[in-house]
C-alpha positions in Angstrom: 7.7 4.3 30.1 7.1 7.1 27.7 4.8 6.6 24.8 7.7 7.2 22.3 9.7 4.5 23.9 7.3 1.9 22.5 8.0 3.0 18.9 11.4 1.3 18.8 11.2 -0.6 15.5 12.8 1.8 13.1 13.9 2.0 9.5 16.0 4.7 8.0 15.7 5.4 4.4 17.7 7.6 2.0 16.1 9.5 -0.9 17.2 12.6 -2.9 13.5 13.2 -3.8 11.7 15.2 -1.1 8.2 14.8 -2.7 8.8 11.0 -2.6 9.8 11.3 1.1 6.6 13.2 1.8 4.6 10.4 0.2 6.4 7.8 2.2 5.6 9.7 5.3 1.9 9.2 4.5 2.6 5.5 4.1 4.2 5.3 7.5 1.0 6.9 9.0 -1.1 4.3 7.2 1.0 1.3 8.3 1.1 2.3 12.0 -2.3 0.7 12.7 -2.6 1.4 16.5 -1.5 4.1 18.9 -0.3 7.5 18.0 0.2 7.3 14.2 2.1 10.7 14.1 5.0 9.2 16.1 5.7 6.8 13.1 6.7 9.7 10.9 7.9 12.2 13.5 11.2 13.9 12.7 10.9 13.3 8.9 10.0 16.8 7.7 12.0 18.5 5.0 14.4 20.3 7.5 15.1 17.0 9.2 15.7 15.3 5.8 18.1 18.0 4.8 20.0 18.1 8.1 20.4 14.3 8.0 21.9 14.1 4.5 18.6 13.2 2.7 17.8 10.4 5.2 14.8 10.0 7.5 13.9 7.5 10.1 10.4 6.1 10.7 9.5 4.4 14.0 6.8 1.8 14.7 5.5 0.2 17.9 5.3 -3.3 16.4 7.7 -5.1 14.0 4.8 -6.2 11.8 3.9 -2.5 11.1 7.5 -1.9 10.0 7.5 -5.0 7.9 4.2 -3.9 6.2 5.7 -0.4 5.7 8.7 -1.9 3.9 6.6 -4.2 1.8 4.2 -1.4 0.7 7.0 1.1 0.1 8.7 -1.4 -2.2 5.4 -2.1 -4.0 4.3 1.6 -4.3 7.7 3.2 -4.8 10.0 0.7 -6.5 12.7 3.3 -7.2 13.9 6.6 -5.7 14.7 5.4 -2.2 16.9 2.9 -0.4 16.9 1.3 3.0 19.8 2.7 4.9 19.4 0.9 8.3 16.9 -0.9 10.4 16.8 -1.4 14.2 14.6 -3.2 16.8 15.9 -0.9 19.6 15.7 2.7 18.4 13.0 4.5 20.3 11.4 7.5 18.7 12.2 10.9 20.2 9.5 13.5 21.0 9.5 16.3 18.5 9.5 20.0 19.5 6.4 21.8 18.4 8.4 25.0 17.7 
């Protein structure tokens, strides 16, 4: 099993505010308490956000980390984003370093 396969608890958010998305990326890093924290926010950079219609997907290796992320995002950022979708079987994909 690849390490990324363990990060299958995802949430996709929509926001038209890239600085807010950048802040939420940091929150994903914080909420992913174990393992490779960078996987949680992989694929959420500005080009990804633009390519995906102002949506980004965060991946966690435990459903509690995702739940904490949602709870904290709602507390810290009560406006400016919406939950688009959520999955318990959406493994993260390795990002190219190019």
